[in-house]
Backbone bond lengths (Angstrom), bond angles and torsions (degrees), N, CA, C in turn:
res aa  C-N    CA-C-N  psi(-1)  N-CA   C-N-CA  omega(-1)  CA-C   N-CA-C  phi
1 M - - - 1.467 - - 1.472 112.41 -
2 S 1.381 117.62 -37.12 1.456 120.49 -174.06 1.484 114.16 -60.49
3 Q 1.370 119.11 -34.26 1.399 122.25 -179.44 1.506 111.71 -66.73
4 Y 1.359 115.96 -35.64 1.474 121.60 179.13 1.507 110.51 -70.15
5 L 1.343 116.67 -43.11 1.407 121.69 177.99 1.535 112.33 -60.44
6 E 1.352 117.02 -42.96 1.396 120.71 179.13 1.541 113.50 -64.81
7 K 1.306 114.19 -35.46 1.473 119.19 -176.15 1.525 113.11 -88.58
8 Y 1.364 117.90 -33.51 1.479 118.44 -167.30 1.510 114.37 -121.59
9 A 1.341 117.14 -2.82 1.455 120.99 171.24 1.532 108.48 -99.73
10 N 1.316 118.69 163.28 1.461 120.12 176.53 1.570 107.95 -147.97
11 E 1.313 112.77 -169.10 1.507 116.22 -174.70 1.525 111.24 -65.78
12 H 1.287 119.24 -17.13 1.483 122.11 179.93 1.553 110.69 -90.18
13 S 1.296 118.59 -10.01 1.455 120.57 -176.11 1.486 112.94 -69.34
14 R 1.343 115.91 136.10 1.406 123.01 175.61 1.535 108.84 -130.79
15 F 1.319 116.99 166.16 1.468 120.70 177.97 1.466 112.16 -135.07
16 M 1.307 116.04 146.80 1.504 123.82 -176.66 1.530 107.92 -142.92
17 V 1.274 118.91 135.96 1.470 122.66 178.65 1.547 106.63 -88.65
18 I 1.276 118.39 119.43 1.454 123.41 173.55 1.561 109.45 -129.35
19 N 1.344 116.48 119.21 1.425 122.00 -178.75 1.514 111.29 56.90
20 N 1.294 116.64 39.15 1.455 123.91 179.65 1.517 116.30 70.72
21 A 1.364 115.29 9.11 1.481 120.00 178.03 1.542 104.79 -108.53
22 L 1.376 114.75 137.16 1.462 119.72 178.39 1.505 106.64 -87.24
23 V 1.322 115.79 114.04 1.440 122.47 -174.25 1.547 111.94 -102.50
24 H 1.358 113.93 123.55 1.470 121.71 178.78 1.519 108.95 -84.65
25 Y 1.378 115.57 131.91 1.440 117.63 177.94 1.513 109.85 -146.59
26 R 1.310 117.56 166.89 1.469 123.32 174.43 1.559 106.66 -134.47
27 D 1.331 112.51 145.49 1.462 120.83 -175.49 1.515 105.26 -136.87
28 E 1.278 119.42 101.64 1.446 125.57 -173.87 1.530 114.70 -129.18
29 G 1.348 116.97 152.43 1.461 118.89 175.79 1.494 110.99 83.02
30 K 1.358 115.38 175.35 1.389 124.73 -177.35 1.544 112.77 -131.65
31 G 1.336 119.22 151.10 1.447 117.43 176.51 1.532 106.69 128.56
32 E 1.349 115.89 -160.22 1.446 122.53 175.93 1.520 106.84 -65.53
33 A 1.368 115.02 143.50 1.459 120.08 -177.19 1.492 112.23 -76.37
34 L 1.342 115.00 133.65 1.499 125.23 177.75 1.467 107.39 -124.50
35 L 1.370 118.55 107.26 1.401 122.96 178.77 1.554 109.10 -95.16
36 M 1.393 114.02 127.23 1.446 118.46 -176.28 1.502 110.85 -116.52
37 L 1.320 117.31 132.99 1.466 123.22 -171.80 1.514 107.81 -120.42
38 H 1.342 114.49 127.78 1.484 122.26 -179.63 1.554 111.44 -80.59
39 G 1.281 115.42 173.91 1.470 121.73 178.81 1.527 110.68 -101.28
40 A 1.314 115.81 -178.84 1.465 123.16 178.43 1.540 106.97 -66.23
41 F 1.347 116.39 149.29 1.458 123.73 -177.60 1.517 112.73 74.87
42 S 1.351 116.08 -2.63 1.428 119.53 -170.23 1.527 111.83 -117.62
43 S 1.360 116.18 -165.23 1.479 121.49 -178.31 1.528 106.71 -158.84
44 L 1.292 115.49 178.81 1.478 118.71 -179.44 1.509 114.12 -61.44
45 H 1.370 114.93 -18.57 1.499 120.55 179.49 1.496 115.30 -60.64
46 T 1.334 113.32 -19.99 1.454 115.98 -176.72 1.514 113.52 -68.18
47 F 1.387 116.07 -14.10 1.446 121.93 178.63 1.544 110.77 -103.60
48 D 1.347 118.14 15.17 1.493 118.39 178.74 1.499 112.17 -52.59
49 G 1.355 115.88 -45.36 1.457 119.83 -174.42 1.500 110.52 -65.13
50 W 1.285 119.30 -37.65 1.459 122.13 179.22 1.462 112.35 -65.55
51 V 1.334 116.35 -39.17 1.463 119.43 176.97 1.513 112.96 -61.19
52 E 1.386 115.49 -42.84 1.459 119.97 177.71 1.553 110.10 -61.02
53 E 1.338 116.57 -40.33 1.451 120.78 -176.63 1.544 113.10 -76.76
54 L 1.316 120.78 -30.31 1.453 122.90 -168.02 1.513 116.54 -122.59
55 E 1.342 118.01 2.42 1.519 115.22 -175.20 1.528 112.89 -72.07
56 D 1.320 117.19 -10.77 1.483 117.62 174.34 1.520 111.47 -86.84
57 K 1.352 115.19 -2.66 1.466 120.44 -174.10 1.539 111.91 -116.46
58 Y 1.400 116.63 -27.70 1.434 120.62 -174.09 1.525 109.34 -139.87
59 R 1.334 113.71 163.05 1.474 119.55 168.78 1.501 103.66 -88.21
60 M 1.349 115.67 107.21 1.445 123.44 -174.45 1.475 112.09 -90.71
61 I 1.325 119.19 113.63 1.433 126.44 -173.91 1.538 109.69 -120.29
62 R 1.283 117.41 132.01 1.492 118.38 179.63 1.564 106.52 -152.13
63 L 1.268 114.03 153.32 1.505 117.67 -178.46 1.510 108.46 -140.20
64 D 1.326 116.74 154.93 1.453 122.09 163.64 1.491 107.63 -82.74
65 L 1.339 115.80 115.50 1.454 119.10 176.37 1.472 113.18 -56.46
66 P 1.328 124.33 146.91 1.411 123.15 179.61 1.527 111.07 -55.11
67 G 1.348 115.07 130.84 1.456 123.05 -176.83 1.500 112.06 90.82
68 F 1.342 119.67 6.05 1.427 123.58 176.41 1.570 109.52 -132.33
69 G 1.301 114.24 160.14 1.448 118.84 174.72 1.546 109.59 58.84
70 I 1.329 114.60 -136.46 1.455 118.20 179.07 1.522 111.46 -107.54
71 S 1.348 117.63 15.89 1.467 119.60 169.11 1.475 110.03 -72.69
72 G 1.281 117.18 157.82 1.459 121.91 177.11 1.524 110.36 -76.26
73 T 1.324 114.13 169.03 1.444 120.95 178.76 1.505 111.47 -89.64
74 S 1.292 118.67 161.97 1.445 125.13 175.12 1.512 111.63 -66.47
75 V 1.315 117.05 131.30 1.525 119.27 -179.04 1.506 109.96 -60.50
76 D 1.267 121.23 -39.75 1.440 125.41 -176.53 1.519 112.02 -89.98
77 H 1.387 115.75 3.38 1.503 118.76 -179.19 1.469 114.08 53.17
78 S 1.377 115.99 35.62 1.398 122.11 179.04 1.533 108.73 -108.72
79 Y 1.357 116.57 119.79 1.445 120.95 -176.31 1.535 106.57 -130.74
80 S 1.322 117.40 111.72 1.488 122.71 -179.55 1.512 108.00 -143.65
81 I 1.337 114.72 164.51 1.433 121.77 177.01 1.522 109.97 -58.76
82 S 1.329 115.52 -50.50 1.460 120.17 -177.88 1.563 111.76 -62.05
83 G 1.362 112.90 -35.46 1.445 116.40 179.92 1.525 112.79 -67.63
84 Y 1.318 115.81 -39.29 1.471 121.90 177.14 1.533 109.75 -66.91
85 V 1.296 116.68 -40.17 1.462 120.54 -179.68 1.540 109.48 -59.85
86 N 1.334 115.56 -39.82 1.439 120.59 179.10 1.566 110.39 -67.17
87 V 1.346 114.89 -38.04 1.457 119.86 176.69 1.543 109.78 -60.76
88 L 1.252 117.12 -39.57 1.475 122.29 -178.37 1.534 109.76 -67.66
89 R 1.336 115.59 -40.68 1.503 118.16 177.51 1.559 109.56 -62.58
90 T 1.325 114.79 -48.82 1.479 115.84 -179.62 1.519 110.47 -63.12
91 F 1.299 119.14 -38.76 1.486 121.88 178.94 1.513 110.50 -57.96
92 L 1.311 117.28 -49.60 1.473 120.63 179.70 1.512 110.21 -66.61
93 D 1.319 121.68 -36.53 1.454 124.35 179.32 1.590 105.61 -62.73
94 R 1.283 118.03 -45.93 1.509 119.54 -177.72 1.475 111.72 -62.75
95 L 1.342 116.08 -32.78 1.497 119.35 -179.20 1.500 110.79 -84.80
96 G 1.319 117.53 -5.68 1.485 122.58 178.61 1.526 110.98 71.34
97 I 1.298 116.19 33.66 1.506 120.61 -178.18 1.585 107.68 -107.22
98 E 1.300 113.43 118.39 1.472 119.34 -178.24 1.523 111.08 -81.48
99 K 1.348 117.97 -36.45 1.449 120.27 -172.19 1.563 109.60 -147.11
100 V 1.361 115.55 142.27 1.477 120.61 -174.47 1.514 108.55 -137.85
101 H 1.358 115.74 156.90 1.441 121.76 153.95 1.523 103.01 -78.53
102 L 1.345 114.71 144.22 1.430 120.55 -176.92 1.536 112.65 -127.83
103 A 1.327 117.48 120.53 1.442 121.00 -177.75 1.516 108.74 -124.77
104 G 1.323 116.81 129.41 1.483 121.01 -176.21 1.477 112.47 -137.85
105 S 1.332 116.62 140.64 1.445 124.35 175.30 1.478 111.17 -106.33
106 S 1.358 116.00 127.91 1.471 123.33 176.05 1.547 111.02 54.11
107 L 1.329 118.56 -112.86 1.461 119.17 177.17 1.535 109.07 -58.41
108 G 1.298 119.79 -37.87 1.502 121.77 176.15 1.475 111.39 -61.80
109 G 1.313 119.29 -33.89 1.440 122.68 178.05 1.533 109.89 -70.48
110 W 1.287 117.43 -36.90 1.492 121.49 174.58 1.533 108.35 -63.45
111 L 1.274 117.89 -48.78 1.468 119.07 179.10 1.516 112.48 -61.62
112 S 1.339 116.27 -34.30 1.461 120.44 -179.42 1.577 112.84 -64.73
113 W 1.339 114.54 -46.93 1.475 114.28 179.88 1.509 113.51 -75.97
114 E 1.315 117.73 -26.81 1.428 120.41 173.27 1.533 110.30 -67.03
115 F 1.330 116.57 -41.28 1.476 122.43 178.69 1.542 108.70 -62.68
116 A 1.311 116.25 -41.04 1.473 121.20 -177.41 1.535 108.20 -66.51
117 L 1.309 117.46 -38.23 1.493 118.73 177.02 1.486 113.14 -66.81
118 R 1.341 116.89 -39.84 1.477 121.54 -175.63 1.566 112.33 -81.18
119 F 1.332 113.88 -35.72 1.481 116.46 -176.19 1.552 108.72 -130.12
120 P 1.309 119.30 63.62 1.452 121.75 -172.59 1.533 114.16 -60.82
121 D 1.319 118.27 -27.66 1.480 119.55 -178.04 1.517 111.64 -79.24
122 R 1.332 119.65 -1.40 1.438 121.87 178.53 1.516 113.36 -104.90
123 V 1.303 116.00 5.41 1.453 119.80 -176.06 1.552 109.32 -121.73
124 N 1.340 117.94 132.09 1.485 122.15 173.26 1.495 108.31 -83.12
125 R 1.364 115.42 -74.07 1.426 123.18 -179.46 1.522 110.77 -130.96
126 L 1.323 115.23 160.99 1.456 122.55 -177.65 1.498 111.07 -118.67
127 V 1.346 115.60 140.24 1.487 122.01 171.41 1.521 104.10 -125.69
128 L 1.326 116.41 113.02 1.447 122.00 177.81 1.543 109.58 -104.07
129 I 1.299 114.86 121.28 1.508 119.87 -175.54 1.539 108.71 -113.62
130 D 1.261 117.52 108.99 1.441 124.50 -178.52 1.535 107.82 43.33
131 S 1.317 116.66 56.86 1.446 123.18 -168.85 1.512 111.43 -75.64
132 A 1.348 112.36 141.83 1.499 118.89 170.77 1.521 109.83 -88.04
133 G 1.321 114.12 178.13 1.502 118.74 174.83 1.515 114.70 135.84
134 F 1.354 120.05 -22.64 1.440 119.18 173.89 1.524 107.74 -79.68
135 L 1.322 115.27 135.55 1.486 119.07 -169.71 1.514 115.49 -105.45
136 D 1.266 119.25 7.90 1.491 119.56 176.41 1.538 106.83 -71.56
137 E 1.334 116.10 154.24 1.474 121.46 -172.51 1.509 112.24 -54.27
138 Q 1.361 119.95 -38.80 1.422 121.71 -177.79 1.517 113.78 -71.50
139 S 1.342 115.69 -15.31 1.468 119.85 -178.02 1.519 114.59 -94.71
140 I 1.320 116.08 -2.20 1.479 118.71 -179.16 1.523 109.68 -86.93
141 P 1.316 116.14 127.90 1.486 118.54 179.99 1.506 114.14 -61.46
142 L 1.327 116.02 151.64 1.478 123.14 -176.48 1.510 113.42 -49.56
143 P 1.352 122.25 -48.01 1.384 121.13 -176.74 1.555 114.28 -60.93
144 F 1.353 115.17 -33.99 1.463 118.71 177.52 1.511 109.27 -71.36
145 K 1.306 118.87 -36.70 1.506 118.13 176.85 1.521 110.34 -64.81
146 M 1.332 114.84 -41.49 1.462 119.34 -179.02 1.506 110.89 -62.98
147 A 1.383 117.02 -40.59 1.446 123.36 -174.88 1.544 110.05 -66.79
148 R 1.344 117.26 -16.57 1.444 121.54 -178.42 1.528 111.48 -90.83
149 M 1.362 117.59 -7.69 1.434 121.28 178.62 1.567 109.95 -85.88
150 P 1.287 118.69 128.63 1.451 119.59 -171.83 1.550 114.01 -54.29
151 F 1.324 118.91 -43.20 1.477 121.22 -176.51 1.538 108.82 -69.89
152 V 1.315 117.82 -45.14 1.511 121.72 -178.93 1.566 106.96 -65.75
153 N 1.304 117.35 -39.17 1.427 121.53 177.31 1.503 112.26 -53.02
154 R 1.352 116.87 -45.52 1.493 119.85 178.06 1.501 110.79 -66.99
155 V 1.320 120.21 -39.11 1.445 124.09 -178.62 1.504 109.22 -61.76
156 I 1.345 116.72 -48.20 1.439 121.95 -177.17 1.543 109.06 -63.18
157 R 1.321 117.76 -37.01 1.462 121.33 -177.08 1.520 112.66 -64.63
158 F 1.379 116.57 -35.96 1.445 120.27 -170.20 1.500 113.34 -106.74
159 A 1.329 119.00 -37.77 1.479 118.16 -178.00 1.540 110.43 -168.66
160 V 1.290 114.20 119.59 1.459 120.26 179.10 1.537 108.81 -110.45
161 P 1.301 118.10 114.42 1.475 120.19 -178.01 1.537 110.16 -62.60
162 K 1.314 113.99 143.56 1.474 118.54 178.43 1.514 113.03 -59.32
163 T 1.356 116.07 -27.88 1.467 118.17 177.09 1.475 113.25 -63.29
164 V 1.312 117.81 -31.16 1.477 120.93 176.87 1.519 110.91 -65.37
165 F 1.346 119.05 -36.05 1.443 122.33 179.93 1.546 108.45 -70.45
166 E 1.305 116.29 -32.51 1.491 117.29 179.43 1.572 107.81 -68.14
167 V 1.305 118.11 -36.28 1.484 122.70 176.85 1.509 107.94 -61.34
168 F 1.348 116.51 -48.60 1.441 120.99 -179.97 1.550 111.14 -59.46
169 L 1.321 115.52 -46.93 1.462 117.97 -178.80 1.520 111.77 -62.94
170 R 1.340 117.04 -38.53 1.404 118.98 179.71 1.520 112.35 -65.74
171 Q 1.358 115.39 -25.83 1.475 118.76 175.08 1.514 112.68 -77.53
172 V 1.333 119.67 -29.22 1.490 119.26 -171.12 1.566 107.30 -93.68
173 Y 1.299 119.75 -15.44 1.455 120.44 179.03 1.563 109.18 -96.80
174 G 1.324 115.34 130.75 1.476 115.70 175.26 1.487 114.06 -65.87
175 D 1.372 115.95 -30.56 1.451 122.83 178.53 1.499 106.44 -120.47
176 P 1.362 119.06 92.75 1.470 121.76 -176.15 1.571 112.40 -61.90
177 S 1.324 119.01 -16.21 1.475 120.26 -178.81 1.578 108.87 -69.92
178 Q 1.291 117.54 -10.76 1.467 120.52 176.92 1.520 114.09 -80.70
179 I 1.316 116.01 -10.57 1.477 121.34 -174.54 1.503 106.89 -78.23
180 T 1.329 115.88 118.56 1.485 121.78 -179.82 1.540 107.46 -102.42
181 S 1.311 114.12 163.64 1.454 119.05 177.74 1.537 111.74 -63.80
182 E 1.337 116.52 -29.62 1.472 118.57 176.97 1.519 111.48 -67.72
183 L 1.353 115.22 -40.48 1.491 120.40 177.92 1.474 109.58 -64.26
184 R 1.318 118.13 -47.53 1.508 122.11 179.08 1.507 111.79 -58.84
185 D 1.351 117.05 -42.25 1.495 121.09 179.94 1.563 109.69 -66.07
186 R 1.318 116.91 -40.54 1.440 116.99 179.76 1.507 112.59 -63.18
187 Y 1.295 119.06 -46.86 1.458 121.31 178.92 1.540 110.56 -61.83
188 Y 1.301 116.77 -42.48 1.452 119.04 -178.31 1.510 110.73 -69.61
189 D 1.281 118.79 -47.07 1.476 120.65 -175.84 1.528 111.53 -62.10
190 L 1.318 116.58 -43.40 1.492 120.77 -175.18 1.509 110.72 -73.15
191 F 1.377 116.25 -36.52 1.455 114.61 177.97 1.559 110.35 -72.70
192 S 1.300 119.01 -35.71 1.457 122.55 -176.93 1.475 114.00 -77.79
193 R 1.293 118.20 -8.90 1.468 121.19 -178.61 1.567 110.70 -56.75
194 E 1.305 118.26 140.34 1.446 123.39 -173.15 1.537 112.00 -50.48
195 G 1.329 116.44 125.37 1.425 123.92 -179.48 1.520 116.36 96.52
196 N 1.381 114.80 -25.93 1.438 117.94 -176.40 1.566 114.05 -71.38
197 P 1.342 120.00 -41.06 1.475 117.54 173.81 1.476 113.85 -55.84
198 E 1.379 119.32 -43.15 1.404 122.67 -179.12 1.557 111.05 -66.56
199 A 1.338 115.05 -33.38 1.487 118.47 177.60 1.557 110.37 -65.47
200 F 1.349 114.86 -42.32 1.466 117.71 179.32 1.522 111.16 -66.00
201 L 1.329 117.48 -40.14 1.481 119.87 178.22 1.530 110.75 -63.13
202 A 1.300 117.00 -40.36 1.480 119.63 176.96 1.501 110.92 -62.63
203 L 1.301 117.70 -44.41 1.443 122.75 178.23 1.567 111.82 -61.53
204 A 1.324 114.93 -48.68 1.435 120.57 -177.61 1.517 114.94 -65.89
205 N 1.308 115.25 -27.72 1.479 119.08 -177.18 1.510 111.50 -104.21
206 G 1.326 118.18 13.15 1.444 119.60 179.34 1.506 111.32 -78.57
207 K 1.336 115.69 170.62 1.466 123.85 178.63 1.515 105.71 -99.17
208 Y 1.363 115.42 137.57 1.446 117.71 -176.69 1.562 110.81 -130.94
209 K 1.292 111.48 149.10 1.487 119.57 174.88 1.511 107.41 -94.33
210 D 1.338 115.96 129.90 1.457 120.45 177.87 1.477 110.73 -77.02
211 N 1.342 116.46 106.61 1.453 120.33 178.15 1.505 113.59 -102.79
212 T 1.330 117.96 6.91 1.471 118.67 178.58 1.528 113.86 -60.23
213 P 1.356 120.76 -25.66 1.482 116.78 174.30 1.508 113.30 -61.15
214 H 1.339 116.61 -18.93 1.453 119.14 -177.85 1.541 113.14 -93.05
215 L 1.315 116.94 1.00 1.476 119.17 177.32 1.516 111.67 -56.89
216 K 1.267 120.63 -29.42 1.442 122.85 178.94 1.538 112.56 -66.30
217 K 1.299 116.00 -12.96 1.468 118.32 178.12 1.544 113.71 -87.16
218 I 1.303 114.71 -9.49 1.468 119.28 177.81 1.556 108.69 -71.41
219 Q 1.326 114.91 117.51 1.462 118.58 179.38 1.537 114.07 -104.29
220 H 1.303 115.16 -3.47 1.467 119.87 -178.94 1.557 108.76 -68.07
221 P 1.302 115.93 140.94 1.503 117.98 166.98 1.518 108.83 -52.29
222 T 1.330 117.22 129.48 1.445 118.62 -175.36 1.521 110.30 -133.69
223 L 1.312 115.25 132.46 1.501 120.81 174.26 1.488 108.31 -108.31
224 I 1.341 114.14 128.54 1.455 121.29 178.11 1.539 110.24 -108.22
225 L 1.268 117.49 120.14 1.468 122.54 -178.31 1.565 107.39 -112.86
226 W 1.323 116.60 136.32 1.468 118.25 -176.38 1.511 110.90 -147.64
227 G 1.313 115.89 136.57 1.482 120.56 171.27 1.492 112.37 -83.65
228 E 1.310 118.83 124.35 1.468 122.89 -178.62 1.556 109.21 -60.44
229 K 1.256 117.11 -29.67 1.518 120.10 -178.97 1.550 112.63 -91.68
230 D 1.282 118.70 18.96 1.469 122.04 178.10 1.542 107.16 -64.27
231 R 1.303 116.97 118.56 1.474 122.40 179.42 1.513 110.90 -93.50
232 W 1.319 119.79 -12.74 1.446 123.81 -178.87 1.527 113.07 -95.04
233 L 1.319 114.53 -44.22 1.492 118.66 179.69 1.527 105.57 -129.86
234 P 1.312 118.27 103.03 1.453 122.30 -173.21 1.537 113.21 -63.54
235 V 1.297 116.32 152.05 1.418 121.42 -176.59 1.509 113.02 -59.90
236 S 1.300 120.53 -17.62 1.449 125.50 174.17 1.520 110.48 -57.87
237 Q 1.282 115.07 -32.83 1.493 119.47 177.74 1.532 112.40 -71.15
238 G 1.308 113.26 -32.30 1.512 118.46 173.69 1.516 110.88 -61.59
239 Y 1.325 115.69 -47.48 1.420 120.87 176.69 1.547 112.16 -59.45
240 E 1.347 116.94 -35.19 1.449 119.44 179.17 1.528 110.90 -71.74
241 F 1.323 120.11 -38.31 1.464 120.51 170.12 1.504 113.27 -57.45
242 H 1.351 112.95 -44.40 1.478 118.48 -178.83 1.520 110.65 -64.47
243 R 1.318 118.35 -36.28 1.439 121.46 -179.27 1.520 110.65 -70.71
244 R 1.303 118.47 -34.86 1.494 121.05 -171.00 1.564 109.75 -91.36
245 I 1.309 120.75 -30.00 1.483 120.86 -178.78 1.530 107.09 -88.99
246 P 1.318 119.21 119.08 1.447 122.57 -168.83 1.520 114.18 -61.59
247 N 1.350 116.52 -49.75 1.478 118.94 -173.03 1.526 109.17 -104.24
248 S 1.369 113.27 67.53 1.502 119.33 -175.53 1.472 113.30 -123.07
249 E 1.320 113.85 150.98 1.469 123.61 170.42 1.518 108.94 -118.43
250 F 1.345 116.00 155.03 1.449 121.13 -172.09 1.524 109.96 -135.00
251 I 1.308 116.68 125.78 1.457 123.57 176.05 1.515 109.30 -123.80
252 I 1.312 117.97 130.62 1.449 122.70 177.08 1.575 108.28 -115.90
253 Y 1.341 113.16 137.11 1.417 120.63 -179.36 1.539 108.52 -107.92
254 D 1.311 117.23 108.98 1.473 123.78 -169.95 1.561 111.83 -56.42
255 D 1.326 117.66 -38.29 1.477 119.51 -169.31 1.518 112.94 -104.77
256 L 1.335 117.07 4.80 1.480 119.21 -175.56 1.521 111.05 -106.40
257 G 1.349 114.19 162.72 1.435 124.22 -176.81 1.516 114.40 -105.14
258 H 1.328 116.45 -142.08 1.460 122.52 -168.86 1.521 110.84 -78.55
259 I 1.305 122.18 -20.40 1.424 122.33 -179.86 1.577 109.60 -124.50
260 P 1.333 115.92 65.01 1.447 118.53 -173.00 1.539 115.69 -57.75
261 M 1.334 117.81 -30.28 1.483 121.54 -176.63 1.518 109.44 -69.81
262 E 1.350 116.40 -25.33 1.483 118.77 178.02 1.467 110.99 -85.99
263 E 1.362 115.11 -40.76 1.444 123.09 -176.93 1.548 111.88 -67.98
264 E 1.339 116.35 -40.77 1.451 121.68 -177.63 1.519 108.28 -139.25
265 P 1.355 115.98 75.66 1.500 119.06 -173.86 1.507 115.20 -68.34
266 H 1.305 118.20 -29.21 1.470 117.89 -178.79 1.505 112.86 -66.08
267 E 1.325 116.90 -56.62 1.471 122.33 -177.75 1.490 112.10 -62.45
268 T 1.323 118.10 -45.65 1.470 118.84 179.50 1.518 112.04 -68.25
269 A 1.318 120.23 -35.16 1.445 120.57 178.61 1.487 110.67 -69.51
270 M 1.297 118.15 -37.15 1.518 121.39 178.43 1.536 109.86 -66.72
271 D 1.314 117.50 -36.71 1.415 120.45 176.45 1.549 110.22 -65.54
272 A 1.289 116.74 -43.22 1.458 121.86 178.46 1.544 112.61 -64.10
273 W 1.307 114.46 -40.10 1.460 119.46 177.71 1.516 111.76 -65.42
274 A 1.340 118.76 -44.58 1.441 123.46 177.33 1.561 109.35 -56.86
275 F 1.310 115.11 -40.54 1.500 119.06 -178.79 1.552 109.70 -71.81
276 L 1.265 117.64 -48.06 1.441 121.57 -174.60 1.497 112.95 -69.35
277 S 1.273 116.66 -26.92 1.495 120.51 -177.84 1.549 114.45 -90.66
278 K 1.329 116.35 -1.04 1.473 119.68 178.67 1.543 107.25 -67.69
279 N 1.343 114.15 144.62 1.469 116.30 173.17 1.500 111.05 -72.96
280 I 1.319 115.09 165.40 1.490 118.38 -176.45 1.508 113.16 -58.92
281 F 1.362 118.89 -38.03 1.413 122.37 -176.13 1.587 109.10 -64.82
282 E 1.339 114.76 -46.22 1.464 120.48 179.54 1.509 109.50 -61.10
283 A 1.318 117.47 -45.13 1.455 121.60 -175.57 1.508 111.64 -63.31
284 S 1.348 118.96 -29.35 1.425 121.65 -177.61 1.517 113.85 -84.42
285 K 1.293 120.00 -7.35 1.488 122.39 179.67 1.493 110.92 -67.44
């Protein structure tokens, strides 16, 4: 554990025990609270660029979900959407935060809109970034499909070559030339940390209730951001979120992939800021 703390924690890192799991989080900046949620295979570091861009405008809060990054794993090895939603509620309660803007990438986007459905009074506005959540076979990201194959399941559990992570990164970046050795090492190290591969397998092989028919109930102003070159969740799903969520706006980035806020933090952060800073009258037009 110490080598991960030395390499991937910093002076802003804090820890909180939730359901017997030690959760790593960071709380930076001042202003309205903005909670940012990473995707599968990822960590809170995926929002580093947004923090640099927006910490003078918002209280920027992010966490490594249990079973990811340098957070601990769940004691009962149970990983589900509803379980993570409960973790988020407890996390906000412990911080004394009643209401937040909520931004989520991929899996984090799924958790964001599920949280908004379950606890609507605790959310100001939503930002969904290449969000997951549609459960038809074509909408499931490649790593989840692979994790459900018995042979691949065993490989992930015991040893994932670093070359596999480079393949995944090349798929999620619109411009693979931006992938540095430091970025590749971070994704590999944090996924391979003891307990994390098993957590991902449990998540990928879980049973889920399809709540997308309830998206129409979301009344929060919602911004949908999507990379046109997303190879894991096609932009057609972004259009579907936009169609189903009544008070939503949709921005597509022609040259970006599955994690646009990491690949192009300045442009995406400025779009998020423009949306979050609109007054209520403008947002309702």
